[in-house]
C-alpha positions in Angstrom: -7.4 -19.5 -16.9 -4.3 -20.8 -15.2 -1.1 -21.9 -16.9 1.8 -24.0 -15.6 3.8 -20.8 -14.9 1.0 -18.8 -13.4 0.9 -18.3 -9.6 -2.1 -20.1 -8.2 -5.0 -17.8 -7.5 -4.7 -16.8 -3.8 -6.0 -14.0 -1.7 -4.2 -10.7 -2.2 -2.4 -9.8 1.0 -2.3 -6.0 1.8 -0.6 -4.3 4.6 -2.4 -1.0 5.6 0.0 1.2 7.5 0.0 4.5 9.3 3.6 5.8 9.2 4.8 8.6 11.4 3.1 10.6 14.1 -0.3 11.0 12.4 -2.9 9.9 14.9 -6.0 9.7 12.7 -6.8 6.3 11.3 -10.5 6.4 10.4 -9.7 6.4 6.7 -7.2 3.6 7.0 -9.8 1.5 8.8 -12.4 2.2 6.2 -10.0 1.1 3.4 -9.0 -2.0 5.4 -12.6 -3.0 5.7 -13.3 -2.4 2.0 -10.3 -4.5 1.0 -11.4 -7.3 3.4 -15.0 -7.1 2.1 -13.5 -7.5 -1.4 -11.9 -10.8 -0.3 -8.4 -9.6 0.3 -6.3 -10.5 3.4 -5.6 -7.3 5.3 -2.9 -6.7 7.9 -3.5 -3.3 9.7 -0.4 -2.1 11.5 -2.0 0.4 13.8 -0.9 4.0 14.5 2.6 5.5 14.7 4.6 3.0 12.7 8.2 3.6 11.7 9.2 2.9 8.1 11.3 0.0 9.4 8.3 -1.5 11.3 6.1 -1.2 8.2 8.7 -2.9 5.9 9.3 -5.6 8.4 5.5 -6.3 8.5 5.4 -6.4 4.7 8.2 -8.9 4.6 7.0 -11.1 7.4 3.4 -11.2 6.0 4.6 -11.8 2.4 2.4 -9.0 1.3 1.5 -8.2 -2.3 0.8 -4.6 -1.5 1.2 -1.9 1.1 -1.2 1.0 1.5 0.3 4.0 3.4 -2.2 6.3 5.0 -0.6 9.7 5.7 -2.4 12.8 6.9 0.6 14.5 8.7 2.3 16.1 5.7 5.4 13.9 6.1 4.8 11.9 3.0 7.9 13.2 1.1 10.1 11.9 4.0 8.3 8.7 5.0 7.4 7.3 1.6 10.9 7.5 0.0 12.3 5.8 3.1 9.8 3.0 2.9 10.4 2.5 -0.8 14.2 2.5 -0.1 13.8 -0.1 2.7 11.6 -2.3 0.5 14.3 -2.2 -2.3 17.0 -3.0 0.3 15.0 -6.1 1.4 14.5 -7.2 -2.2 10.8 -6.5 -2.0 10.6 -4.0 -4.8 7.8 -6.1 -6.4 5.4 -5.0 -3.6 2.8 -2.6 -4.8 3.0 0.7 -2.9 -0.1 3.0 -2.7 -0.5 6.1 -0.7 -3.7 7.7 0.6 -4.3 10.9 2.5 -3.9 14.6 2.3 -1.3 14.7 -0.4 -0.8 17.9 -2.4 -1.3 17.5 -6.1 2.2 18.9 -6.8 3.8 16.1 -4.8 2.0 13.2 -6.6 4.3 13.1 -9.7 7.4 12.9 -7.5 5.9 10.1 -5.4 5.1 8.2 -8.6 8.6 8.7 -9.9 9.9 7.2 -6.7 7.8 4.1 -7.2 4.4 4.7 -5.8 1.8 3.0 -8.0 -1.0 5.3 -7.2 -2.0 8.1 -4.8 -5.6 8.3 -3.5 -6.6 11.7 -2.0 -9.6 12.3 0.3 -12.9 11.5 -1.4 -11.5 8.7 -3.6 -14.1 6.0 -3.9 -13.3 2.9 -1.9 -14.4 0.8 -4.9 -11.7 2.6 -7.1 -9.0 1.8 -4.5 -10.1 -1.9 -4.2 -10.2 -2.3 -8.0 -6.8 -0.6 -8.5 -5.0 -2.8 -6.0 -6.7 -6.0 -7.3 -5.9 -5.2 -10.9 -2.3 -4.0 -10.3 -1.4 -7.0 -8.1 -2.9 -9.4 -10.6 -1.0 -7.7 -13.4 2.3 -8.0 -11.5 1.7 -11.7 -10.8 1.3 -12.4 -14.5 4.6 -10.8 -15.4 
């Protein structure tokens, strides 16, 4: 049901990004494909992106969400920088998710910083797709 104030139903736009020096992108490509198969528009940035490059892509593409794939262990440096840059650009309404080898003890701090959800290895692609779809739709209603 659409109301006069609701945003017209459009494809959810997701940037999938590989920040830092991590050179493994198989998981990111699997997630990108799953999101595309679910009808989302996906922009994959490729490997070795700086936080500034990722945020620039999010802004240029008018993305609803950004999925950060990090296997390097640099998540506690890269993610806060990306969130800070999004806020500086007035894009703090962009849903931020993180996937990869993230130690359980770091997850609460990432969420406190503004990460909506953290997906560790073995997370079902269906759960990731559903989370992003539900969270983006919930934000567009607000």
